Z-matrix of the N, CA and C atoms (Angstrom, degrees):
N
C 1 1.453
C 2 1.529 1 111.42
N 3 1.342 2 117.90 1 -25.02
C 4 1.455 3 120.62 2 -178.11
C 5 1.521 4 111.28 3 -59.93
N 6 1.323 5 118.79 4 -36.36
C 7 1.447 6 122.22 5 -178.84
C 8 1.518 7 113.65 6 -68.79
N 9 1.319 8 117.61 7 -17.47
C 10 1.454 9 121.01 8 179.51
C 11 1.519 10 112.60 9 -81.09
N 12 1.297 11 117.27 10 -15.32
C 13 1.449 12 121.48 11 -175.21
C 14 1.526 13 110.59 12 -87.70
N 15 1.369 14 118.54 13 114.76
C 16 1.454 15 120.06 14 -177.13
C 17 1.519 16 115.19 15 -78.08
N 18 1.277 17 118.30 16 -14.61
C 19 1.457 18 119.78 17 -178.11
C 20 1.504 19 110.58 18 -151.81
N 21 1.320 20 115.97 19 164.16
C 22 1.458 21 118.42 20 -175.97
C 23 1.523 22 113.69 21 -66.11
N 24 1.316 23 118.86 22 -29.26
C 25 1.461 24 119.48 23 -177.13
C 26 1.521 25 112.14 24 -115.73
N 27 1.309 26 116.76 25 -46.60
C 28 1.463 27 119.44 26 -172.26
C 29 1.519 28 112.47 27 -67.29
N 30 1.302 29 117.13 28 -48.33
C 31 1.456 30 119.76 29 -178.32
C 32 1.511 31 113.14 30 -71.00
N 33 1.309 32 115.48 31 -39.66
C 34 1.459 33 118.86 32 -177.45
C 35 1.523 34 110.90 33 -67.58
N 36 1.328 35 117.27 34 -27.99
C 37 1.466 36 118.91 35 179.20
C 38 1.531 37 110.52 36 -64.65
N 39 1.327 38 117.35 37 -40.01
C 40 1.464 39 119.89 38 177.71
C 41 1.526 40 110.65 39 -67.05
N 42 1.326 41 117.05 40 -37.62
C 43 1.468 42 119.58 41 178.33
C 44 1.529 43 111.31 42 -66.84
N 45 1.322 44 117.24 43 -38.46
C 46 1.466 45 120.36 44 176.47
C 47 1.523 46 109.36 45 -66.32
N 48 1.332 47 116.85 46 -43.00
C 49 1.462 48 120.30 47 176.76
C 50 1.510 49 111.86 48 -59.51
N 51 1.335 50 116.73 49 -38.44
C 52 1.459 51 121.18 50 177.42
C 53 1.528 52 110.57 51 -64.43
N 54 1.328 53 116.18 52 -43.28
C 55 1.465 54 119.98 53 -179.31
C 56 1.530 55 111.53 54 -66.80
N 57 1.326 56 116.65 55 -36.38
C 58 1.461 57 120.44 56 -175.94
C 59 1.522 58 112.38 57 -83.24
N 60 1.348 59 116.14 58 -43.66
C 61 1.462 60 118.54 59 -172.08
C 62 1.513 61 115.31 60 -128.74
N 63 1.328 62 116.95 61 19.15
C 64 1.457 63 119.37 62 -179.67
C 65 1.520 64 111.19 63 68.47
N 66 1.323 65 115.91 64 -156.27
C 67 1.459 66 120.43 65 -178.79
C 68 1.524 67 113.09 66 -60.94
N 69 1.338 68 119.12 67 -42.90
C 70 1.484 69 117.54 68 176.13
C 71 1.530 70 112.38 69 -60.30
N 72 1.306 71 117.73 70 -38.38
C 73 1.462 72 120.94 71 177.92
C 74 1.515 73 111.97 72 -64.05
N 75 1.329 74 117.08 73 -38.97
C 76 1.461 75 121.26 74 177.91
C 77 1.520 76 110.82 75 -64.92
N 78 1.323 77 116.70 76 -41.32
C 79 1.471 78 120.83 77 179.68
C 80 1.527 79 110.32 78 -65.21
N 81 1.320 80 117.17 79 -46.13
C 82 1.463 81 120.76 80 179.94
C 83 1.529 82 110.51 81 -62.13
N 84 1.318 83 117.30 82 -43.72
C 85 1.467 84 120.49 83 -179.65
C 86 1.525 85 110.98 84 -64.90
N 87 1.327 86 117.83 85 -42.41
C 88 1.467 87 120.94 86 179.48
C 89 1.524 88 110.95 87 -65.09
N 90 1.326 89 116.93 88 -43.75
C 91 1.465 90 120.76 89 178.55
C 92 1.526 91 109.86 90 -62.68
N 93 1.321 92 117.16 91 -41.83
C 94 1.464 93 120.92 92 -179.70
C 95 1.526 94 111.62 93 -63.99
N 96 1.327 95 118.24 94 -28.58
C 97 1.461 96 121.35 95 178.99
C 98 1.521 97 112.38 96 -82.86
N 99 1.328 98 118.26 97 -38.29
C 100 1.463 99 120.71 98 -171.04
C 101 1.524 100 114.35 99 -94.35
N 102 1.313 101 119.29 100 -33.92
C 103 1.468 102 121.08 101 -174.75
C 104 1.534 103 112.48 102 -64.40
N 105 1.329 104 120.75 103 -45.64
C 106 1.467 105 118.31 104 179.79
C 107 1.534 106 112.63 105 -59.04
N 108 1.319 107 117.34 106 -42.86
C 109 1.471 108 119.94 107 178.72
C 110 1.521 109 110.76 108 -64.48
N 111 1.325 110 117.10 109 -40.06
C 112 1.461 111 120.48 110 178.75
C 113 1.527 112 111.00 111 -63.11
N 114 1.319 113 117.42 112 -39.23
C 115 1.465 114 120.77 113 178.53
C 116 1.529 115 111.59 114 -66.74
N 117 1.320 116 116.53 115 -38.40
C 118 1.470 117 120.21 116 177.41
C 119 1.529 118 109.97 117 -64.22
N 120 1.321 119 117.28 118 -44.62
C 121 1.471 120 121.01 119 178.20
C 122 1.527 121 110.31 120 -61.94
N 123 1.303 122 117.35 121 -40.80
C 124 1.464 123 121.55 122 178.62
C 125 1.533 124 110.99 123 -62.05
N 126 1.315 125 116.62 124 -43.13
C 127 1.472 126 120.31 125 179.43
C 128 1.525 127 111.08 126 -66.22
N 129 1.316 128 117.26 127 -43.23
C 130 1.469 129 120.54 128 178.86
C 131 1.524 130 110.10 129 -64.40
N 132 1.310 131 116.81 130 -39.32
C 133 1.465 132 120.83 131 178.55
C 134 1.524 133 111.45 132 -61.38
N 135 1.315 134 116.95 133 -41.96
C 136 1.465 135 120.42 134 178.66
C 137 1.526 136 110.72 135 -64.00
N 138 1.327 137 116.94 136 -41.70
C 139 1.464 138 120.10 137 177.70
C 140 1.523 139 111.45 138 -66.24
N 141 1.295 140 115.63 139 -39.66
C 142 1.461 141 121.18 140 -179.14
C 143 1.529 142 110.60 141 -61.42
N 144 1.329 143 116.98 142 -43.78
C 145 1.465 144 120.72 143 177.45
C 146 1.529 145 111.74 144 -68.57
N 147 1.295 146 116.70 145 -34.24
C 148 1.463 147 120.83 146 -178.21
C 149 1.526 148 111.64 147 -64.68
N 150 1.338 149 116.81 148 -34.90
C 151 1.466 150 121.82 149 -178.25
C 152 1.522 151 111.95 150 -102.69
N 153 1.305 152 116.20 151 38.94
C 154 1.464 153 122.98 152 -175.86
C 155 1.526 154 113.06 153 -55.84
N 156 1.302 155 119.03 154 -38.36
C 157 1.467 156 123.30 155 -173.15
C 158 1.533 157 114.08 156 -88.12
N 159 1.302 158 118.72 157 -5.56
C 160 1.459 159 120.99 158 -176.03
C 161 1.528 160 111.77 159 -78.32
N 162 1.318 161 115.36 160 146.50
C 163 1.464 162 121.64 161 -177.17
C 164 1.530 163 112.32 162 -68.67
N 165 1.315 164 117.99 163 -26.98
C 166 1.462 165 120.36 164 -177.23
C 167 1.517 166 112.46 165 -65.99
N 168 1.335 167 117.47 166 -17.69
C 169 1.466 168 119.70 167 179.79
C 170 1.516 169 111.81 168 -61.17
N 171 1.330 170 117.16 169 -44.51
C 172 1.470 171 120.95 170 179.49
C 173 1.530 172 110.53 171 -64.67
N 174 1.319 173 116.65 172 -40.69
C 175 1.465 174 120.87 173 177.94
C 176 1.527 175 110.02 174 -63.33
N 177 1.315 176 116.21 175 -43.61
C 178 1.465 177 121.15 176 179.04
C 179 1.531 178 110.83 177 -59.21
N 180 1.327 179 116.67 178 -44.15
C 181 1.467 180 119.66 179 179.55
C 182 1.521 181 111.58 180 -63.21
N 183 1.325 182 117.53 181 -41.11
C 184 1.463 183 120.15 182 178.10
C 185 1.525 184 112.02 183 -65.19
N 186 1.316 185 116.72 184 -35.48
C 187 1.467 186 120.64 185 178.39
C 188 1.528 187 110.76 186 -70.36
N 189 1.315 188 116.74 187 -36.73
C 190 1.464 189 120.69 188 -175.11
C 191 1.528 190 113.79 189 -72.73
N 192 1.322 191 118.73 190 -23.40
C 193 1.470 192 120.68 191 -177.80
C 194 1.529 193 111.20 192 -57.93
N 195 1.344 194 120.63 193 -53.52
C 196 1.470 195 118.05 194 179.00
C 197 1.529 196 113.39 195 -66.12
N 198 1.327 197 117.04 196 -29.76
C 199 1.463 198 120.20 197 177.89
C 200 1.525 199 110.11 198 -64.34
N 201 1.320 200 116.24 199 -47.93
C 202 1.468 201 120.68 200 179.89
C 203 1.526 202 110.49 201 -64.88
N 204 1.322 203 117.41 202 -42.29
C 205 1.465 204 119.72 203 178.16
C 206 1.527 205 111.30 204 -62.00
N 207 1.324 206 117.06 205 -41.95
C 208 1.469 207 120.29 206 178.75
C 209 1.518 208 112.40 207 -64.49
N 210 1.318 209 116.95 208 -44.07
C 211 1.463 210 120.01 209 178.67
C 212 1.531 211 111.20 210 -65.47
N 213 1.318 212 116.40 211 -38.28
C 214 1.467 213 120.16 212 176.95
C 215 1.521 214 110.32 213 -63.56
N 216 1.335 215 117.16 214 -43.36
C 217 1.457 216 120.66 215 179.43
C 218 1.537 217 111.12 216 -61.50
N 219 1.314 218 117.14 217 -42.16
C 220 1.461 219 120.41 218 178.70
C 221 1.527 220 110.20 219 -61.69
N 222 1.329 221 116.72 220 -45.61
C 223 1.467 222 120.22 221 178.73
C 224 1.512 223 112.48 222 -61.40
N 225 1.326 224 116.53 223 -44.78
C 226 1.465 225 120.69 224 179.81
C 227 1.527 226 110.35 225 -63.77
N 228 1.321 227 117.40 226 -42.95
C 229 1.464 228 119.35 227 -178.69
C 230 1.533 229 111.56 228 -66.40
N 231 1.333 230 117.45 229 -35.64
C 232 1.470 231 119.83 230 176.84
C 233 1.529 232 111.02 231 -66.38
N 234 1.324 233 116.37 232 -43.28
C 235 1.468 234 119.65 233 178.41
C 236 1.521 235 111.08 234 -66.68
N 237 1.329 236 117.04 235 -40.63
C 238 1.467 237 120.67 236 -178.57
C 239 1.520 238 111.39 237 -64.44
N 240 1.309 239 116.34 238 -35.95
C 241 1.468 240 119.81 239 -179.47
C 242 1.526 241 111.19 240 -58.12
N 243 1.315 242 117.17 241 -37.78
C 244 1.457 243 120.35 242 -179.81
C 245 1.511 244 114.05 243 -89.34
N 246 1.335 245 117.46 244 -20.50
C 247 1.466 246 120.17 245 -173.52
C 248 1.519 247 113.85 246 -98.60
N 249 1.310 248 118.54 247 -27.25
C 250 1.459 249 121.01 248 -174.85
C 251 1.513 250 110.15 249 -94.26
N 252 1.342 251 114.73 250 99.87
C 253 1.451 252 118.95 251 -176.94
C 254 1.512 253 113.30 252 -113.93
N 255 1.309 254 117.98 253 -48.36
C 256 1.454 255 121.87 254 -178.22
C 257 1.513 256 111.04 255 -112.23
N 258 1.321 257 115.57 256 177.52
C 259 1.460 258 119.69 257 -178.27
C 260 1.524 259 111.54 258 -64.80
N 261 1.352 260 116.96 259 -29.98
C 262 1.466 261 119.51 260 -179.74
C 263 1.524 262 111.23 261 -63.21
N 264 1.316 263 116.49 262 -42.78
C 265 1.460 264 119.47 263 -178.63
C 266 1.527 265 111.12 264 -69.09
N 267 1.323 266 117.24 265 -33.25
C 268 1.467 267 120.60 266 176.28
C 269 1.525 268 110.59 267 -65.76
N 270 1.332 269 117.15 268 -40.37
C 271 1.472 270 120.83 269 178.71
C 272 1.522 271 110.40 270 -64.97
N 273 1.332 272 116.51 271 -44.39
C 274 1.469 273 120.22 272 178.88
C 275 1.528 274 110.23 273 -62.24
N 276 1.327 275 117.25 274 -43.86
C 277 1.465 276 120.98 275 179.85
C 278 1.524 277 111.28 276 -63.77
N 279 1.337 278 117.02 277 -41.87
C 280 1.465 279 120.22 278 179.24
C 281 1.524 280 110.94 279 -65.04
N 282 1.329 281 116.71 280 -42.27
C 283 1.466 282 120.10 281 178.95
C 284 1.522 283 111.09 282 -64.72
N 285 1.325 284 117.10 283 -42.64
C 286 1.464 285 120.88 284 178.94
C 287 1.527 286 110.75 285 -63.65
N 288 1.321 287 116.75 286 -41.58
C 289 1.465 288 120.70 287 178.36
C 290 1.520 289 110.90 288 -62.57
N 291 1.336 290 116.87 289 -45.26
C 292 1.467 291 120.67 290 179.09
C 293 1.526 292 111.14 291 -61.76
N 294 1.331 293 116.83 292 -41.97
C 295 1.468 294 119.73 293 178.65
C 296 1.522 295 111.42 294 -62.62
N 297 1.329 296 116.29 295 -40.24
C 298 1.467 297 119.02 296 -179.71
C 299 1.522 298 111.92 297 -69.94
N 300 1.332 299 117.33 298 -34.86
C 301 1.458 300 120.17 299 -177.61
C 302 1.521 301 113.52 300 -79.48
N 303 1.334 302 117.12 301 -33.83
C 304 1.461 303 119.35 302 -169.15
C 305 1.526 304 115.12 303 -115.53
N 306 1.331 305 118.43 304 3.71
C 307 1.464 306 120.68 305 176.48
C 308 1.521 307 109.21 306 -129.69
N 309 1.302 308 115.07 307 174.22
C 310 1.463 309 119.96 308 177.82
C 311 1.531 310 110.88 309 -104.72
N 312 1.327 311 117.27 310 18.75
C 313 1.460 312 121.54 311 177.96
C 314 1.526 313 108.37 312 -68.23
N 315 1.317 314 116.07 313 138.27
C 316 1.462 315 121.59 314 -179.71
C 317 1.533 316 109.42 315 -57.69
N 318 1.333 317 116.33 316 128.60
C 319 1.467 318 121.69 317 -178.01
C 320 1.521 319 111.99 318 -59.69
N 321 1.320 320 117.47 319 -34.30
C 322 1.470 321 120.33 320 179.26
C 323 1.528 322 110.70 321 -62.20
N 324 1.328 323 116.49 322 -42.35
C 325 1.468 324 119.97 323 178.47
C 326 1.525 325 111.27 324 -64.76
N 327 1.314 326 116.62 325 -39.44
C 328 1.465 327 120.57 326 178.82
C 329 1.521 328 110.46 327 -64.02
N 330 1.328 329 116.93 328 -44.40
C 331 1.470 330 121.07 329 -178.27
C 332 1.529 331 110.94 330 -65.01
N 333 1.332 332 116.67 331 -46.42
C 334 1.474 333 120.05 332 179.26
C 335 1.527 334 110.13 333 -63.23
N 336 1.330 335 117.34 334 -42.16
C 337 1.465 336 120.60 335 179.05
C 338 1.525 337 111.31 336 -64.00
N 339 1.331 338 116.99 337 -41.84
C 340 1.463 339 120.42 338 178.57
C 341 1.525 340 110.88 339 -63.41
N 342 1.328 341 116.58 340 -40.57
C 343 1.468 342 119.61 341 177.28
C 344 1.514 343 112.27 342 -64.51
N 345 1.334 344 116.62 343 -42.67
C 346 1.466 345 120.59 344 178.93
C 347 1.534 346 110.55 345 -64.38
N 348 1.335 347 116.01 346 -42.92
C 349 1.461 348 119.30 347 178.75
C 350 1.527 349 111.07 348 -63.49
N 351 1.317 350 116.41 349 -42.69
C 352 1.465 351 119.41 350 176.66
C 353 1.514 352 112.76 351 -61.35
N 354 1.328 353 116.42 352 -40.49
C 355 1.460 354 120.14 353 178.53
C 356 1.533 355 110.97 354 -64.54
N 357 1.324 356 116.47 355 -40.11
C 358 1.466 357 120.11 356 178.59
C 359 1.521 358 111.21 357 -66.78
N 360 1.308 359 116.58 358 -46.32
C 361 1.465 360 120.57 359 -177.12
C 362 1.526 361 111.42 360 -67.00
N 363 1.317 362 116.18 361 -41.69
C 364 1.465 363 120.42 362 -175.88
C 365 1.526 364 112.87 363 -90.83
N 366 1.342 365 117.43 364 -1.74
C 367 1.482 366 122.61 365 178.93
C 368 1.520 367 112.90 366 53.54
N 369 1.332 368 116.53 367 47.34
C 370 1.461 369 119.47 368 179.44
C 371 1.475 370 110.44 369 -106.04
């Protein structure tokens, strides 16, 4: 079941909800984790559009770039810790990283393909 959880808090909450209350419990737990964040993003988006002409918008975007990169790195490192076990998975991860950095192939396609290849190679 650990492999089904995409994140340390969000995914595990649905799995706990499933264990406690079956499918309805999983749905309630997932909604409770995702809806508040979605509402916050929606509110920030409305404010962001409202202040379209203000100079602070450009400053905000420049500040957010390292924040987003740092959060992405943390997420990737957490996922890699659980996913990279043998040399095959390291090769797949390196190839996927190279494709994302040096080609214009959609990252979603690369990630799904890498997962499918890993599943085929590891027979999971």
